[in-house]
N, C-alpha and C positions, 0 to 999 in steps of 0.2 A: 231218621228223617222226621221233621216236624209234622204233626198231624194238622189237617185242615178240615173245617166243616164244609159241607156241601154249599156251593154258591146259591144265592137267592135267585129263584127262577124269575121273579119279577124285577128285582133290582139289577141283576146281572153283575158283571165285573168280578174281579178276583176277591175271594174272601180274605179276611185278615189271617196272618200266620198265627198258629197256636201250637203249643208244646205240651206234651205230657211232662210229669214231674221230673223224670230222669233226663229227658231231652232239655228241659229248661236248666237243670243243674249243670249239665255238660256245656250248654251254650254260655252260661255265666261263669264257668270255670270253678265251680264249687262241687262239693259232694252232695248226693241226695240227703244224707244225714244233716248237713248244714242247712239245706233248703227246708227240711222238716223243722229244724230248730228255729229258723226265722219265721216260719208259719206259726209255730207255737208262741213265739214272742210277739205275734201280730205285727211284724215288720212288713208283711206283704198283704195286700188286699185279697179277699177270698177269690179262688179260681172259679171259672164257669164250670158247672157240673153237668155232665151228660151221663145219666145213670150212675155208675160207680167210678167213672173216669173224670178226673179233674183236668181241665184245660186252662193253660196259662197263655197270656199274650205278650206282645212287645212291651206293654206297660209294666208287667211283672219283671221282664228282663231288664228294663231301664232302672227299676227300683233296686234290683240286685246289684247292678253296676254302681248305682249311687251309694249303696251301703258299703261296697268294697272301697270306693273312693274316700268316703268319710272315715272308714276304719283306718285307711292308710294315712289320713291326716291326723290321726290320734284320737278321734272321737270314740266314745264307748257305745256299746249297743244300746244301753239305757238312754244315753243322750240322743242317739239317732232316733230311737222310738219316740221320745218326747217331741223332737223336731217334726217328725212325720205326722204325729197326732195333731200337733199345732197347725200344720199345713192343712190337714184334712178337715179340721174344725174351723178353718178360716182365720186363725190367729197369726198366720204368717203371710206377709204381702206376696202378691203374685210375682213381682220381680225377683224377690229373694228366693222363692220356690223355683223359679226358672233357672236362676244361677246355680242352685244346688242340684239341678237335674231332676227335680221331683215332678215337674209338670210337663216336661218335654224330653224326648229322647235325643238330647243334643249331641252327645258323643259318648264313646266308650272311654272309661278311665285310662289314663296312661299306665297305671299299675295293673298287674295281672296277678294280684296276690289272693291266696285262698286262706281265710281265717281257719284256725285250728282250735277245736274245743278240747280242753285238757282237764283231767282230774289232778288234784295235788300230787297224787302218786305218779301220774304220767309226767308231770313237770319235773319232779325229783329224778325220775329215770333219765330224762333228757339231759340233765346237767350233773349227773353223778354225785348227787348229794350236796352240790354247791349252791342250793337254793336257800339263802339266808333271808332273814327279814329285811336286811338292808338291800339285798339284790332284788327282792320282790318290790320294795318301795321304789327303787330306781326304774324297774321295768314298767311299773304302773305310771310313773311320772313321765317317762319318755313316750309312753303310748304303745309299747309293745304288747302289754297285757291289759285286759279288762276283766273284772270279776262279775260273773253272772251266777247267781244262786251260790252253790258250793263248788263251782268249777271256774276255770280260767278260759278266756278266749285270747289266743295269740293272733295278732293282726296279720301275720304272714307265715305260711309254711316254709317258704324259702329262707326267710330270716331266722326262723326257729331252727331249721336243720343246719344252717351255716353256723349259728351261735353254738349249737350243740357240738358240731364238729370241731370248732375252735377250742372249746373246753376240753374235749377228748385229746386234743393235741398238747394240752398242758397249760393253756392260757386261762387264768382265773376268770370266772364269770363276771366279777366286778370290773376287770379290765376290759372285757368284751363289751359290757354295757357302757363304760366310759367312752370307749371308741365309738360305739353306736350313737351316743349323744353328740359327740363331736362330728361324726359323719352326717347326722341329721342337720346340724347347723350349716355345714358346707353344702349339702345337697339342696337345702332350702335356697341358698344363694344361687346355685346353678339353676334351679327351677325358676328363680326370679329373672335370670338372664333370658331364658326361653320365653317366659311370660311377657317380658318387655318386648321381645321381637314380635310375638303374636299381637300384642296390643298396638304396636306402632305400624305393623305391616300387613296384618290379616284382619284384625277386628277394628281397624280405624274406619272412620266414616259413619254414616247414618245406617246402622244395622238394627234390625228388629227380630222378633222371634220368628217372623216369616222367612228369615234367612237361615233357619236352623239346619235345613238339609245341606245348604251350601257350606256352612261352617263345619258340619259334621264330616263332609267329604274332604274338606281341606285338612282338618285335624287328623283324619285317618291317614292321609299321606304324610303329614309332618311327624306324627307320633314315632314311627320307627326311625326317622332321621335323627330326632333328638336323642333317642337311646343310642343310636350308632355313634354319634359324635361323643357322647359322654363315655361310652365304653372304650372308644379309641383313645381318647385323651387320658383316661385312667390307666390304660395299659402302657402308654408312653411314659406317663409320670412314674408308674411303678418301676419301669425299666431304668429310668434315670436315678431314682432313689436307691434301688437295690444295687445298681452298679456303683454308686457313690459309697454306699456302706461297705461293699466288698473291697473297693479300692482303699478305703481307710483301714480296713482290717489287714489287707495284704501289705500296706505301706505304713508302718508305725512311725512315730516321731524319730528324729535323728538320735542315734545312740542306742536305740532299742532294737532287739532282734525281731525280724518280721515273721509272719506266719506262713509266708508263701515259699517259693522255691529257694530264695536266698536266705530264709530264716532258719532257725534251729529245727523246726518241725512243723509240718502242716497238720491241719486237723485230721486229715485222712490217715497220715502216717502214725499219728499219736493213737488213733483209734485202732488201727490194724496191727500195731507193733506187738510182738509176743511178750508175755510177761517174763522178764529175765531177772534173776536175783542179782543184787549188787555184788561187785567184786570185793572180796575181803583182803586182797593183796597177799603177800607172802612175807 
């Protein structure tokens, strides 16, 4: 439960919500170690100190969510640090800062990704020695990886785990990355469809930063709906594609023997048939 300072006896009213470090990390969907790393990189403003306890507020939470959103868009931590430093020094216009979520807690990012810090050895273990210089260059170019000091930062634990699982299933990492690049292009188009809906039907009209609470509430309701639609459509599309592939495999061109019940042998029967020496005749 988030800690709260005692209310001001003179001012009255509810005090601002504050969090300890582990509470803030849990709220932002990151690990305490990642939070410490961000603090060391000066990506977060200093917390309020009360003795030995560090207290973080909603502005720190908004900053963490902004970092996650920018990482998901392919920005590096170094670039994010430069952008935030420019904002704090007044070198970035207020409107740009607001759009980036640096000056107002407008909304939670649509993504829920946790960056992962990896040593070169960790990265090699994830991909069973398939980490070549070409694959590293592709990962950096796509935005999956960023280099910090002598380690790597992967933008998403879920993408990292899924990519590793695909490699373990026998798919080369280069093919996984090529598919990831293609998926990035298509998902950008999908995101554009939803952005267009938001622009025409939610963000239309004369809105200002004073409408931030209303916009935040609206996006909170729309966020799961967008993901629900994409997940449903992807499932239906996969069903269609897999069925088409199976039909083509079971029904070969005229004159060729099929692989199914009418063909010479199914994949299962070929796999399960006992080894029998060929007949030598008499």
